[in-house]
N, C-alpha and C positions, 0 to 999 in steps of 0.2 A: 504494500500500500504506500502510495506517495505521502511522505510526511506532511508536506504543507497542505494537503487536502484531506487529512484524516477527519473523520466526523466527530464532532462533539456538540453537545446540546447548548442552547443559549441558557443564560442564567434564568433561574426561576421557572424552567420548563418542567412540567410534570414528568415523572419517571416513565420512560417508554420501554416497550418490549423490544427484544433484539430484532424481531421481524419489522416492527415499525421503523426502527433505526435504519435497517437495511433498505427498506423501500424509500425512505426519505433520501438516503445516500444515493440510491440508484437514480432517482429523479434529478438530484443535484449534479451527478456525474454526466448525465445525458445533456443537461443544459450547458454545463461548463465545457464539455468536449465540442459541442456545436459551436460555441463561441470561439474556441481556439482553432477550430477548422476554418472559420471565416477569417480570423486574423492571419493565419498562415497561408492558406491557399488563395484567398482573394486579395488580401491587402499586403502580402509579403511583409508582415509586421508582427511576428510571433511574440507572445509574452512569456512563454515557457519553453524549455528545451524539448527536443525530440524525445529524450529519455523520459522526462516527466510526463509528456503526453502519452507515451507508450504505457507507463505505469498506471495512469488513470484509465486508459482504454482497457488494459488487462483486468483492472478491478471491476469495471463495468461488465465485461464479459463474464467474469466469475459470478457477479450478482444476478445477471440475466440467466445464467445456467441454473442458479439456485431458485429463481422465480420466473420460469419460462412464460407464465401468463402475463407478465409485465413487459415482455418484449414487444415494441411497437415498430411500425414501418419506418418511422422517422428517427429511430435510434441510430447513433453514430456507428454502431456495430453492423447495421444493415445497409450502410451507404458510405461513400467516400466523401471527403471534405471538399470544400470550395464552392464558391458561387461566382456567377458571371458579373463582371463589372458593368455598370449601367451605361457607360459612355462608349462602349464598343458594341458593334453589331454582334448578334448571337446566331449560332447555327447548331443544329443537332448533329451528333456523331451517328453514323449509320450503325456502328457497333460500339457498344459502351466501352469507355476507357476506365479500367479498374485500377484501384490502388493495390499496394502489396501489404501483406501482413509481415511482421518483423520477428526475428529471433535474435538472441544476444549471446548464445552459448552453444557449444557442441551438443549438449544434452537436448536443448530446445530444437536444434536443427534435426537431430536424429528422431525426435518425437514427431516433427513435421513429416519427415520421410515415412515413418511407420504409419501415420494416419493416412497418408496418400496411398500407401500399399494396401491398407485395409479397404479403403474406398474403391481402389482399382480392382481388387479381387471380387468385390460385390457387383460392380457396374460393368466390367469389361465383357463385351460380346464380340470383339474383333478376334477372329481366329489367328491372325498373323501377329498378335501381340501376346507376350507372356509377361509374367511378373518381373522377369529379368530386365524388361524395358525400364523399370523404375530405378535402375542403378546408374544410369548415365545422364548427367546433367550438364547444361551449358552455363558457364559462369561469366558474368559481366561485372565490371566495376559499377557500383551504384553511384551514378553521376549526380552531383548536387546542382541541378539547374531547374529548368521549367519544362514539363512534359508538353509535347506538341504533336499534332498529326498533320501531315502534308499530303494532299490529295492530288493524284494525277489521273487524268482521263485521256486515253489515247496518247499517252506519253507526255502530255502537257500539264504543267503545274497550274491547277485551277483554284485551289483553296488551301488555306492553312488555318488550323484552330488550336487554341490552348485546350488542355484537358477540361478546364472548368469544373463542373460538378460531376463529370463522367458521362452525363447524358447529353449535355450541350456545352459548347465552349465559346470563347471569344474569337471572332474572325480577325486573324492577324496576317492575312495573305500578303498585303503590301509590305509589311515589315519583314516577313520571312523571305520575300524575294530579294531583299537587300543583303541577306546572309550569303557570303561569297562561296561557301562550300556546299550550298544547296543546289542541286541540279534543277535547271529550269525546264529542260527537255530530257526525256529518257531514251530518245531514238525512235526508230520505226520498226515495223514487223515484230511488235512485242506480243507475247503470248496472252497478255491480259488487256482488257479495255479500261479497267479502273484499278488503281493501286493506292492504298492508304498506308503511308509509311509513318511509323511512330518512332519518336526518339526524344532526345533531350536537347534543348537550346541552352547553351552555357557560355560563359566568358572565361577565357584562359587567365591564369593567375597574373601573368605579366601584363595583359591588357587591362585587367582590373586595377592593378597598381597604377598604370599610366592614366587611366580614367580618373581615379581619385586625385592624383596630382593635378590634373587639369581642372577638376572641380574646385580644388583649393585655390588655384590661381585665379579662377573666375569668381571666387567667393560664393560658390554654390554648395549645396548639401552634398556631402560625400556618402558613399554607400557602405553599409556594414560588412558586406561579404559579396563574393562573386555572384551568388544566386540572386540576391536582391538587385544587383546591378543588371543582370541578364533579364530578370522579370520586368524591371522598370523600363529598360531599353526596348524590349519586345512590345510593350504596351504603349509606346509613344504614338500619338496620333500623327505627329510630324515625322515621316519616315526618313527625312534627311538626317535627323538626329540618330535614328536607328542605324543608318548606313555609316555614320561617322564612328560609331562605337563598334568594336570588333566582336561580333558574336559568331559562334560556330554551332553546327547541328550534328549530333552523333546519333545514328539510327540504331534501334535495338529490337524492333519488331514491326509487324504489319497489322492493319485492321482489316477492312473489307478488301477482298481481291476478287474481281469479276473476270472469269475466264469463259469464253464462248463454249457452251456444251458441258461445262463442269457442274456437278450437282451441288458442290459446296461453295462457300464464299470466303474461304480461308487460304486459298492457294495451295492446298494440300497435294493437288496433282502435280504441282511444280516442285515443291520443296517438302520432302518427307521429314526432315529433321531441322532443329533450330540452327545447327551448324551450316546446313545447306542454305537455309534462308539468309543467314548473315553473309555468307560468301556471295550469294546472288545479289544482295543489296550493295555490297562493295563493288561488284562488277557493273552494276547500274550507275555507279558514280557517287554513292553515298559514303560519307566517312563513318567508319565504325571503330569501336575501341580496339586498339592494337594489343591490349592486355588480356582480352577475352580468351577463355580456354575451355576445352572439353574435359570434364571430370568423370572418370570411369568408376571411381569408388568413393566412399565417404571420406577416406583419408585424402584423396585428391582434392576434395572440396575443402576440407579443413586446411590443407597446405596452401591452397590458393588464397583463402581468406587471410591467413597469416602473412603470406607474401605481400598481398595488397596493402595490409596495414603497415608493414615494415617500409614499403617504398612510397607510401602515399604522399609524403612531403616532396619527393623528387619528381612526381608526375606533374605535367603542365596544367592540370585542372584539379578542382576540389572533388573529393569523393568521401562518402561517409559510411561505406559498407560494400557488400557484394550482393549481386542478385543471381540466384540460381533458377534456371528454367529447365524443366524436363526436356531432354533433347528430342524425343519422339513427338512430333506434332500431332500424330494420330492419337497417341496416348494422352496428350494435352486435352484433346476433345473429350476423351473418356472421363478424365478427372473434372473437367468443366470448372464452374465458378461457384463460390458461395454468393450470398447477397452483396458482399463487399469486395471480395478479392479472389484471385484464381487459386485453385488447389494445386496447380502445377508449377507455381513459382513462389519464391520467398526471398525476402531481403534479410541478410545477416548484417546487422549494424555494428560498426566499430565501437570500441570503448571511447570515452570522452577524452579530450586533451585537457591537461591540468597544469597548474603552477601555483606556487605559494607566494603570498604577498601580505602586506600589512593592511588591516582594516582601520581606517583613520576616523570614521564617524558613521553613525546610523541616522539617517533622516527619514521623515515620514512624508510621503506624497499623497495628495488627495485627488482622486480621479473624478471623472464626469458623473458617476453615480454615487459619489461620496465615499468610496472605499478607501480606507487608510492602508497604504502599502509601504512597508519598511524597505529602505534601500541602503545597501552597504556602499559607502564611499571608500574606495580602495587606493592604495599606492599603485599607480599605473604599472601594469605588467604585460609582457608580450605572451600571448597564448596562440600558437599556430599562426604566427604572423600578424595577429590582430592585437592592438593595444587595448587592454581592458582596464577601466578605471571605476566602473560601477557594477553592482550585481544586485538583482532583486532578492529580497528575503521573504517575499510572498505575504506572510501574515504573522500574527502573534504566535501561533502554534509552531510555525517553523523556527522562530526565534527561540522558543522554549526547548524544542527538540535539539537544536544545534548548540544551545547555550553560547551563542556568539556574543562577544563583548568588544567594545571599542578598545583598540590596542592589541587585539589578538592577531596572531599570524594564522591566516586561513588558507585552505586549499581551494582554489577557484577552478572551475571547469567550464569549458564552452561545450556543454552537452549538446550533441547534434551539430556542433560547430556553429551555433547561432547565439543563444542567449547565455550570458555569463551567469553562473550559479555557484553559490558557496557549498562545497561538498562536506567539509569538516573543519574542525579547529585543532591546531597543534597546541595541546594543553601544556606541553613541556616549555613552550616559548611564551606562555601567558604571563603578562606582568603581574606582580604581586598586588597592585592596587586596582586591577581591572574589576569594574563593578557590573553587576547584572543589569541588562537594559530593561527599563520599565516601559512597557508598551502603553502609550497614552490612550485613555478611554474618552478623550475629547478631541475634537477637531483642532489640529495645530494652527489652522488659518483663522476660523471664525470662533473657535473655543466653545462651540455647541457640544452638548453631550453626544457621544457616539453610541450606537446601538449595534446589536448583532442579531440578525434574524435567524429563526429556527432553520436548521439544515445548512447554514453557512458558517464558514470559519472566519470571515472578514468582519472587522469593525467598520462601521459606516456612519458618516456624517449625514443626518437627514434634514439639515437646514437647507431648503431650496435656495436661500439667499446667500449661501456661503460663496465668497468671492472665488475660491478655487474651483468649485463646481460650476460657477457661472462661466468662467473662462473656458473650462473644458467642455461644457455643454454647448457653447457657441462654436467652439472649434469642431466639435462633433457634427453640429448642424450643417456646417459648410464642407465637411470632409467627404471622402469617397463613400464612407458608410452612411452618410446623410444625403444631402442634396447634390453632393459632388460639384461644388462651386469652385471651379479651377482657378479663378482670378483672385482668390482671397487666401492669403498666407497666414499661418499661425501667428507669426510675429506681429502682423498688423492688427489682428484681433486682440492679442495681448496688450498692445499699445493703446488701442481704442478703449479697452476696459480700464486700463491703468489710469488714463486721463479722465475717465468718467463719462466719455462720450457715448459708449455703448454699455448698456446694463443687461440687455437680453437680446434674443435673436431678432425681435421685431425692430430694434433700434438700428440694426445693420442696414435696413432698407431706407433709412432716412439720412444716411451719411452722404455728403456731397463731395464732388471732386475738389472743390475749394478747400474743404476741411482736411481732406486727405493730403493735399499738397503742402499743408502746414506741418505735416509730420516729417521729421528728419529722415532722409533716405528715400522718400517717396517721390517718384518722377511722374511726368505727364502721362506717359504710356501706362504705367502701373495704376495710376489713379483712375484713368479712363477704363481700364480693364476691370478694376474692382467694381465700379458702378455698373458697367455693362454686364458683368457676370451675374450680378444680383438680378438685373432686369431679365436676363435670359432664364435664370432659375425660376422666376415667377411664371414665365410663359411655358416652360417645358417640364416642370416638376410633375411626377406622377403621384397618385395618392399613396401608393406603397412606399415610395422614397420619402414622401413628406412625413408619413407616420414614423418611419425608421429614424428620420432626422431629429425628431422631438426628444429622443433620449429617454423614453419611458423605461423604467427599470424592468428587466426581464423581457422586453420587446425588442428582438433583433430583426434582421432583415426578413427572415422566413416568416416570423409571426406577423410582421407588418404586411407581407403579401397576403397572408390569410385574412387579415382584417380588411385590407383594401378590396378583396373580392367579396366580402360579406356586407360592406356598408357603402352607401352612395358617396359620402363625403365625411369630412372630419366632424361636422356637427352631429351627424347621425351616430357616428362612433361615440362621441362624447356623451350622448344621452342614452346609450345602450344599457340595458339592465345587466347586472352581473351574471344572472342565470342564463341570459341569452349568449353572453360571451363564452361561457363554459361549454356551450353546445358546439362551438367551433373546433375544428381539428387542432390538436396539440395545445389547446388553451385550457389550463386547469384553474382551480380556485385562486392560487397564488398569483398567477399572471393576470387573471381577471381583476383581482383585488388591486394589483399595482396599476392597472389601466384606470380603474375607477378613482383611485387615489390621485392620480395625475390630473384627470379632468375635473376632479372635485376641488382643486385648488383655484381660488379666485384670481390669483396672480396669473396662473396659466391660462385661465379663461380670458383675461384681459389681453394677454399677449397674442393668443389665437385670434381674438376679435380684431386686433390691430393688423395682423398678417392678412386677414381676409379683406380688411379695408384697403391694404396696399396692393391687393391683387393676387395674393398667394392663397388660392383656395381650390386645389385640384379636385376633380370629380373622378368617380370610378370609370375606368376605361375598359377594364377586362370584361370579356363576355361572360355573362352569368349562365352556368350550365343548368338546364332544367333538372329538377330533382327526380323527375320520373323517367329520365333517359335510361334505356336498357343498359347502356354502356357506362353509366356513372359509377366511378370507383372500380371498374373492372380493369384487369391487366391484359394487354393485347400485344401481339407480335405479328409482323408480316414477313413472309418468306416466299421465295420463288419469283417468277416473272409475272408482273401484273399488267393490266391494260393501260395504266397511267404510271407516271413516276411514283415511286413508293412514298415520297414525301407528301404527295397529295392525299393519299389514303391515311397516312399518319396524322395529318392535320384534321381530316374528317373525324378520326377517332378521338383526338384530343378535344376538339370542339364539342364532341358529344359526352365529354367527361371521363374518357378512358385514360389510363396511364400506359405509356409505351415501355415495354421491356426490350432488352437487347439480346436475351438468351432464353431458351426453353428451361423452365423449372416448374416445380410443383405449385408455385404461386401464380402461374400463368392461367388466365381464364379462357382466352381464345387465341388460337393460332390461325391466321388467315393465310390460306395456301394458294399460291399462284402456280404457273407451270414450272416444271423442272425443280420442284421442291426437293431438297436433299436431306441432310442429317437432322435438321430441325424437325421435320415432319416425322421422321423415324423415332426420334426421342419423345416427341409429344404423344405419339401413339402408345409408346411404352409407358409413359406416365399417366395416360388416360386423360390428357388435356383435350378439350373440345376443339375440333378443327372446323373452319368455315371456308367455303369457296368465296371468291370475290363477290359474287352476286348475293350470297347469303349474308355477307357483311353489309352490303348496301341495303338489303331488306331490313336488317336490324336497325339501321339508321332511320328508316321510315317509321 
C-alpha cells in the first residue's frame, strides 16, 4: 500500500467496519487514479511518480478482487488513462490502442508468464500452436515518449493520432509530417491498402538539452524531461515550431492492416511473428530500436532487462523499462486483451534513480481546492541529469511515516524519472537538534481552520475567499483543464490578483488593454492577445468545458461531460435537486453534495450571474440520446466489409446511444458482420455474442 495514500478516518468519525473502510478506500482510489490519469496522459503534468501510481493501481485491483460487485465500467482498472485535449481535432482509432500492465521483479514477470500459459491452455484452438509458443518473447526498450499511430493508405501518409484515451486521439498529422525520420510514402505495389503503424514520438537527450538552453536564452519555460518536451512539441498548433524542434519516431507495432482477400485485419498473413513484423517495418523505412532482441527463455528476458538498465545512461534516448511481447502473433490473438491491457505483452519497469541531499525546509502549498500539500525544499542535487531542488511530501501521513525533519539528509528518487520523491531519511546523519515537523491544521495563507473529509488523507482549507485558492482557481479556469484560454499566462493572473484588480474569474472579462499595458513586462501584442483570448473563450466555450473550468470539488472533466449532457445550461444544473444528480452515471452522494454546495454559495451565484451578463453562458450542444433507443448502453462492434465506410455505421451506433468496442469479448452485445468477416466472427460465435447483418443493424435503428 502506498504510504501517502493509506486510509485513515477523519476525527470524530464513528467506528467503521473493515468492509466499510475498504469500500470507502476503493471509491477514493478510483477517483484519485482518474485524476492522475488526466494529469499524466492529457496534460503531461504528473503529480506523483510512476511507482506511486502503480502502487495505488495495485491496491485498487486487490480491493476490486475482494469486492467484485463494486467493479464499474469507469474504473481505472477497466480502461487506460488520458483524455483528448479540446483544442485539437479528434478522431477515432479503428483498433483500440491499449496501455500495458507493469511488473517490477523477476517473480512478478514469471507470474505474468504463468497466467498467460494458463489462459492459453484454456483458449487455444489453433492446431499449429503449442504451449511451447509461450516461451519466446520479443523485447523492446520501453521508450519514454508519446505513443502515436501513423496511418497510410495506398502507401501515402494520410493521418496521425496520439493515443488519447485509447478509443480516440488527437489529430497530429501536420506535426508528424515534420518529423524527419517518418516516411511520407511507403512505395508502390504494396501488399496492403491500409497500414496503421504504432510507435513512440520522442526527443533525443542531446536535442532536449539544446532545446532547454534555447528556452533559457529566450527567457521561456524550460521542460522537465524529454517526454514533456516531445509531448509539448507534438501538440503545437504552429507546426513551424514542431519542425524546429528535433523529434524522432520509433515504430514498435501495427494497428489495422487491410490486405485484399485477407480474413483478418492484423497483417497476420504477412508477418507471423513480432520479429518478422519489426524487420518488415524497418525495410519500409521506419526507425526501430537497435537494442531490441528475441528472448528464447526466461533467463534471456531477465538478462536483457539487466543489460538495458546497466546501459540506459549511455543510450541516446530516455527509457524506463523493457517491454516484452509474445513473438507469435497468432498466439497474441489467442491471448487477446483484458479490458485495459493485452495479455500478450508486459512492461518491466526499472528501479528509480536516487541520490542523497540535505532537506533545508518544509513549506506548505495551498492548491485550487484548498488542499494543504507539504513540500520539501532541498539542497539542489543532480539525479539522472536533472537538477532536483524540491520534492513533494504529499500529506501529513507521509510526513509521519517518513518522520522527515528539517536538517535531515534524505534519499531522493525520481521514481519513473519524473516526479522527485523522498524515499527515506538517513537517521545516522540526523542533527541532534532536529525537531519533528508539526503539520498545520490551519491554512498558512488565510489562517482559516483546515478540515479533513471522510475517506481523504488531505487537510483542506474550505475558505472560498482564501487568496491562495483564489489565484489557483482563476489559473485553473483559464488552463487547459478549464476553458483553455491560451493568451493568459499564470504570471499575469498572479499579478492581477496581487494588485487587487482581479478577485474572481468574472473580473478577468473586465480587464482592458490599457490596464494590462501598465503592468511591467506586458507588451502591445500580449495585451491584445489577452483580451482577444477572453473574447474568443466566451464565443467558443462548450458547456462541458465551462463546468470543468469552475473548479467544483470532485468534478473533473469526465463528470463535467456527464453533467453537460444531462442539463441544458448552467442555470438548470445549479437548480438541480441532489437526488436527480445521483441518478446520473458515476455521480454519487458525495459528488452531488459538492455540486450543491458550490451552487449554494451566494458569492458563486453572483459570479455566475456576472459571467452570463458578459456573454459566457454556453448551452448544451451534445445530442440527447432517446432513453428508449434499443441500442442505448449497448456495446457494439463492426467487422468485415460493409456497404459504406465503417465510420458511418459507427456514428449511427453512437448517435443511437451505443458504445463502440474494439475487440470481441464477453461484454460485447452485438457484432455487426459484413462480408469476409474473419476471426472476430469466429470468436463471437464461440462466446455466444449476438451477430447482426448490416440490414438487421439498420432495422434496429428504426
